[in-house]
C-alpha positions in Angstrom: 10.1 -15.4 144.8 10.2 -18.1 142.0 13.4 -18.4 140.1 13.5 -17.0 136.6 13.4 -19.7 134.0 15.8 -19.8 131.1 14.6 -19.5 127.6 14.7 -22.6 125.4 17.5 -22.6 122.8 15.6 -24.2 119.9 12.1 -24.9 118.7 11.0 -28.4 119.6 7.3 -28.1 118.8 5.4 -29.8 115.9 5.6 -26.6 113.7 9.3 -26.2 113.9 10.6 -25.3 110.4 7.4 -23.4 109.5 7.7 -19.7 109.0 4.7 -17.4 109.4 4.6 -13.7 108.3 2.3 -12.2 110.9 0.3 -9.0 110.0 -2.0 -9.4 112.9 -2.3 -7.2 116.0 -4.4 -6.5 119.1 -5.7 -9.9 120.5 -7.5 -12.0 118.0 -4.7 -12.7 115.5 -1.9 -12.2 117.9 -3.2 -14.8 120.2 -3.5 -17.3 117.3 0.1 -16.6 116.1 1.5 -17.0 119.6 -0.1 -20.4 119.9 1.6 -21.4 116.6 4.9 -19.8 117.7 4.8 -21.8 120.9 4.3 -24.9 118.8 7.6 -24.1 117.0 6.8 -21.8 114.1 9.1 -18.9 113.3 6.6 -16.1 113.6 7.8 -12.8 112.1 5.6 -10.0 113.3 5.4 -7.2 110.8 4.8 -3.8 112.4 4.7 -0.3 110.9 5.7 3.1 112.3 2.1 4.3 112.4 0.4 7.4 111.0 2.5 9.8 113.1 -0.1 9.9 115.9 1.7 7.6 118.3 4.7 5.5 118.3 3.4 2.8 115.9 3.4 -0.9 116.1 0.8 -3.2 117.6 -1.6 -1.0 119.6 -1.5 -3.5 122.5 2.1 -2.4 123.1 0.7 0.7 124.7 -2.1 -0.7 126.8 -1.7 -1.1 130.5 1.0 -0.1 132.9 4.7 -1.0 132.7 7.1 -1.0 135.7 9.0 2.2 136.4 11.9 2.5 133.9 10.6 -0.2 131.6 10.1 0.5 127.9 6.7 1.9 127.3 6.1 -0.3 124.3 5.9 -3.5 126.4 2.4 -3.3 127.9 1.1 -6.3 129.8 -1.4 -7.7 127.2 1.2 -7.4 124.5 3.7 -9.2 126.8 1.2 -12.1 127.3 0.4 -12.9 123.6 3.5 -12.0 121.7 6.3 -14.2 122.9 8.3 -16.4 120.6 7.9 -13.8 117.8 10.4 -11.6 116.0 9.4 -8.0 115.3 10.2 -6.4 112.0 9.5 -2.7 111.5 8.8 -1.7 107.9 7.3 1.5 106.5 5.4 0.2 103.5 5.3 3.7 102.0 8.9 3.2 101.2 9.8 1.3 98.0 12.7 -0.5 99.7 10.4 -1.7 102.4 8.0 -3.1 99.9 10.8 -5.0 98.2 12.0 -6.4 101.5 8.4 -7.5 102.3 8.2 -9.4 99.0 11.5 -11.2 99.8 10.1 -12.0 103.2 6.9 -13.4 101.7 8.9 -15.6 99.5 10.5 -17.2 102.5 7.3 -17.8 104.4 4.9 -20.8 104.5 2.0 -18.8 106.0 0.7 -15.2 105.5 -1.6 -14.3 108.5 -3.3 -10.9 108.6 -6.1 -9.2 110.5 -6.0 -6.0 108.6 -9.2 -5.4 106.7 -9.0 -7.1 103.3 -9.7 -4.0 101.4 -6.6 -2.4 103.0 -4.5 -5.4 102.2 -5.5 -5.2 98.6 -4.6 -1.5 98.5 -1.2 -2.4 99.8 -0.8 -5.1 97.1 -1.1 -7.8 99.7 -4.3 -9.5 98.6 -4.3 -13.3 98.2 -3.6 -13.2 94.5 -0.7 -10.7 95.0 0.9 -12.9 97.7 0.3 -16.1 95.8 2.1 -14.6 92.8 5.2 -14.3 95.0 4.8 -17.7 96.8 2.4 -20.0 94.9 1.9 -22.5 97.7 1.3 -19.9 100.4 -1.3 -20.6 103.1 -3.0 -17.2 103.3 -5.1 -16.8 106.4 -7.3 -13.7 106.9 -8.8 -13.0 110.3 -11.9 -11.0 109.2 -14.7 -9.5 111.2 -17.4 -10.8 108.9 -17.4 -13.3 106.0 -16.6 -11.7 102.6 -19.9 -12.9 101.0 -22.2 -11.1 103.5 -23.5 -7.5 103.8 -21.2 -6.7 106.8 -18.1 -7.7 104.8 -15.3 -5.2 105.3 -16.8 -3.4 108.3 -14.6 -2.9 111.4 -15.0 -5.5 114.1 -13.9 -5.6 117.7 -14.7 -7.9 120.6 -17.5 -5.7 121.9 -19.1 -5.5 118.4 -18.9 -9.3 117.8 -20.3 -10.1 121.3 -23.1 -7.8 120.5 -23.8 -9.2 117.0 -23.4 -12.9 117.8 -26.1 -13.4 120.4 -23.5 -13.7 123.1 -24.7 -10.5 124.8 -28.2 -12.1 125.0 -27.1 -14.9 127.3 -27.1 -13.1 130.6 -30.6 -11.6 130.0 -31.9 -15.1 129.5 -30.2 -16.2 132.7 -31.2 -13.5 135.2 -34.3 -11.9 133.7 -32.7 -8.4 133.3 -33.6 -7.7 129.7 -30.5 -5.4 129.1 -28.0 -7.1 126.8 -24.6 -7.4 128.4 -21.1 -8.0 127.2 -19.1 -10.6 129.1 -16.1 -9.1 130.9 -13.5 -11.1 128.9 -12.3 -10.8 125.3 -14.1 -14.0 124.5 -14.8 -13.1 120.8 -11.2 -12.2 120.2 -9.8 -15.3 121.9 -12.3 -17.8 120.4 -11.7 -16.4 117.0 -7.9 -16.7 117.6 -8.4 -20.4 118.5 -10.3 -21.0 115.3 -7.5 -19.2 113.4 -4.7 -21.3 114.9 -6.6 -24.5 114.1 -7.3 -23.3 110.5 -3.6 -22.6 109.9 -2.6 -26.1 111.0 -5.3 -27.7 108.9 -4.3 -25.8 105.8 -0.7 -26.7 106.4 -1.7 -30.3 106.6 -3.5 -30.0 103.3 -0.4 -28.4 101.8 1.9 -31.2 103.1 -0.4 -33.8 101.5 -1.0 -32.0 98.1 1.5 -29.2 97.7 -1.4 -26.8 97.4 -1.7 -23.5 99.3 -5.0 -21.8 99.7 -6.9 -18.7 101.0 -8.5 -19.3 104.4 -11.0 -16.8 105.9 -11.7 -16.8 109.6 -14.6 -14.4 110.2 -15.2 -13.5 113.8 -19.0 -13.2 113.7 -19.5 -16.6 112.2 -16.9 -18.2 114.5 -18.4 -16.7 117.7 -22.0 -17.3 116.7 -21.3 -21.0 116.0 -19.4 -21.1 119.3 -22.3 -19.6 121.2 -24.9 -21.8 119.6 -23.2 -25.1 120.4 -25.5 -25.4 123.4 -27.7 -22.3 123.1 -29.4 -23.2 119.7 -31.0 -25.9 122.0 -34.6 -26.5 121.1 -34.3 -24.3 118.1 -32.2 -27.0 116.5 -35.6 -28.4 115.2 -37.9 -27.0 112.6 -40.3 -25.9 113.9 -38.7 -25.3 117.3 -39.6 -27.7 120.2 -38.9 -25.1 122.9 -36.6 -22.2 123.8 -33.3 -20.8 122.8 -30.7 -21.3 125.5 -29.6 -24.6 127.2 -31.9 -24.7 130.2 -29.2 -26.0 132.6 -26.8 -23.3 131.7 -29.1 -20.2 131.5 -30.0 -20.8 135.1 -29.4 -18.0 137.7 -28.6 -20.7 140.3 -25.8 -22.1 138.1 -22.9 -20.5 139.9 -20.3 -21.2 142.6 -22.1 -22.3 145.7 -21.5 -20.5 149.0 -19.8 -22.4 151.8 -19.2 -21.3 155.4 -15.9 -19.8 154.4 -15.9 -19.4 150.6 -17.3 -21.0 147.5 -17.2 -24.3 145.7 -17.8 -25.3 142.1 -20.1 -28.3 142.4 -21.8 -30.4 139.7 -23.2 -33.8 140.5 -24.1 -35.1 137.0 -25.1 -38.7 136.9 -28.1 -40.3 138.7 -25.6 -42.0 141.0 -23.8 -38.8 141.8 -27.0 -37.0 142.6 -28.2 -39.9 144.8 -24.9 -39.7 146.7 -25.1 -36.0 147.1 -28.7 -36.1 148.4 -27.5 -38.7 150.9 -24.6 -36.6 152.2 -26.7 -33.5 152.2 -29.1 -35.2 154.6 -32.0 -35.4 152.2 -31.7 -39.1 151.6 -34.6 -40.7 149.6 -36.8 -37.6 150.0 -35.2 -35.9 147.0 -33.8 -39.0 145.2 -37.4 -40.2 144.8 -38.8 -36.7 144.1 -40.2 -37.0 140.5 -38.6 -33.6 139.7 -35.1 -35.0 140.4 -35.4 -38.7 139.8 -33.4 -38.9 136.5 -31.5 -36.8 134.1 -34.5 -35.8 132.0 -36.5 -34.7 135.0 -33.6 -32.8 136.5 -33.1 -31.0 133.2 -36.6 -29.6 133.5 -36.2 -28.5 137.1 -32.6 -27.2 137.3 -33.7 -23.9 138.7 -35.3 -25.6 141.8 -32.5 -28.2 142.1 -29.6 -25.7 142.0 -31.4 -23.3 144.4 -31.7 -26.2 146.9 -28.0 -27.0 146.6 -26.8 -23.7 148.1 -29.1 -24.1 151.1 -26.9 -27.1 152.2 -23.5 -26.0 150.9 -23.6 -23.1 153.3 -23.6 -25.5 156.3 -20.0 -26.7 155.9 -16.6 -25.2 155.0 -15.0 -25.5 151.6 -12.4 -28.0 152.9 -15.1 -30.1 154.6 -17.1 -30.4 151.3 -13.9 -31.3 149.3 -13.1 -34.0 151.9 -16.6 -35.3 151.8 -17.4 -35.3 148.1 -14.1 -36.1 146.4 -13.9 -39.7 147.7 -17.4 -40.2 146.1 -16.1 -38.9 142.7 -18.7 -36.1 142.8 -17.3 -33.3 140.7 -16.3 -30.5 143.1 -13.5 -27.9 143.2 -12.6 -24.9 145.4 -13.7 -21.6 143.7 -10.5 -19.5 143.0 -10.4 -15.8 142.9 -7.8 -14.4 140.5 -5.5 -13.8 143.5 -5.7 -17.5 144.3 -4.5 -18.8 140.9 -0.8 -18.8 141.4 -1.1 -20.7 144.7 -3.6 -23.2 143.4 -1.9 -26.6 144.2 -2.7 -28.1 140.8 -1.6 -25.1 138.8 1.5 -24.9 140.9 2.3 -28.6 140.4 1.9 -28.4 136.6 4.0 -25.2 136.5 1.5 -23.2 134.5 2.9 -19.9 135.8 6.6 -19.2 134.9 8.9 -16.3 135.5 11.3 -14.9 133.0 13.9 -12.1 133.1 13.6 -9.7 130.2 16.8 -7.7 129.6 14.9 -4.4 129.4 11.5 -5.1 131.1 12.8 -7.0 134.1 10.9 -9.9 135.7 7.6 -10.9 134.1 5.1 -13.7 134.4 4.2 -16.0 131.5 1.7 -18.9 131.3 3.5 -21.8 129.7 1.8 -23.4 126.7 -1.0 -25.4 128.2 -1.2 -28.2 125.6 1.4 -30.9 126.0 2.9 -32.8 123.1 4.8 -35.9 124.3 7.1 -36.1 121.2 7.2 -32.4 120.1 6.8 -30.2 123.1 6.0 -26.5 122.7 8.4 -24.2 124.4 9.3 -20.5 125.1 12.4 -19.4 123.2 12.1 -15.7 122.8 10.9 -12.9 125.0 8.1 -10.7 123.6 10.0 -8.4 121.2 10.6 -4.7 121.3 9.2 -2.8 118.4 11.4 -3.6 115.3 13.9 -5.5 117.5 14.6 -8.1 114.8 14.4 -6.0 111.6 18.1 -6.2 110.8 18.4 -9.8 111.8 15.5 -11.0 109.6 16.4 -8.9 106.6 20.0 -10.2 106.8 18.6 -13.8 106.6 16.9 -12.9 103.3 20.2 -11.9 101.6 20.9 -8.9 99.4 18.1 -7.1 97.6 18.9 -7.8 94.0 16.8 -4.9 92.8 18.4 -2.3 95.0 
């Protein structure tokens, strides 16, 4: 068993010294604020006691299965996207909690929320309210839909955004089954979280240059639609369109891991030279290299269905290791296809130390994926375990000093 790693003692990332008040939850916003926390920000996760139907706090605390004897509020998804944060539990129905929140806002550089904006306004936490407390605040709202559209204020979850963004139409265009399908990953939440993290750092850069805070809206539907259409706008980029929606090489049922004698490989010859070399080692020689369907990039792009279908007829003739040994020296892009069970033993991921183990004082041993982006001068690090609900309430409030209005 791998040895448990010790937590870092101080923030060394590029956002060290930045304080973020985090009113996000579930995956979208929480993923964004963990990225910023890994990069050094002091992220204070504000949680509430709930409506009385449940134990309150981020709902992801309660998803999944915890080890026997571990606190029930430390579910696996919560564990994965809430490290390096401090949890403060405040019941905003209490006047003292509202006063504490205002003092907390005054100490923060960023206000990040994924609560519907109408709800924030009812709580007195709209942008103008928060700006009145901290004039240079970077206020970032993770919305479902942009505020100037007819869907503004409607609830949004990953399933809904995949459905609304066109993402659920990609598989039908690939395999011919007309039923729209949602991809089995929280891609809308995670993509929106990445947009949100980038937006925070861009707004902080603007503030550093000008002293000016601002309101930043990160709407899921717009983010995921733009993400999907990077390649799938395709021939509809022109007016009138010159062809179809969907990048033809990608919406191809034969674009997949290719079967070998004992497993699968990811394989993508890309340049003319690489395809010529692959045709040679596959035993097809000039017969395919000179085939007008596959002779250059433009021709191959029109005939990827036929080309990729041919590939698997030859990959099945050798083992995975044999293909790796044959193709890597030619610099033909190839990789073993990992199952989820294979990831921790993948030689590259093991060498770069992506998987780490930590010992939580109440949860016990748990896995973490280290911050994947490396900064040579200001490295991200892991300094805090994911917090118990309200674990840091007293600590954070003590940092703010006495409530002068109490």
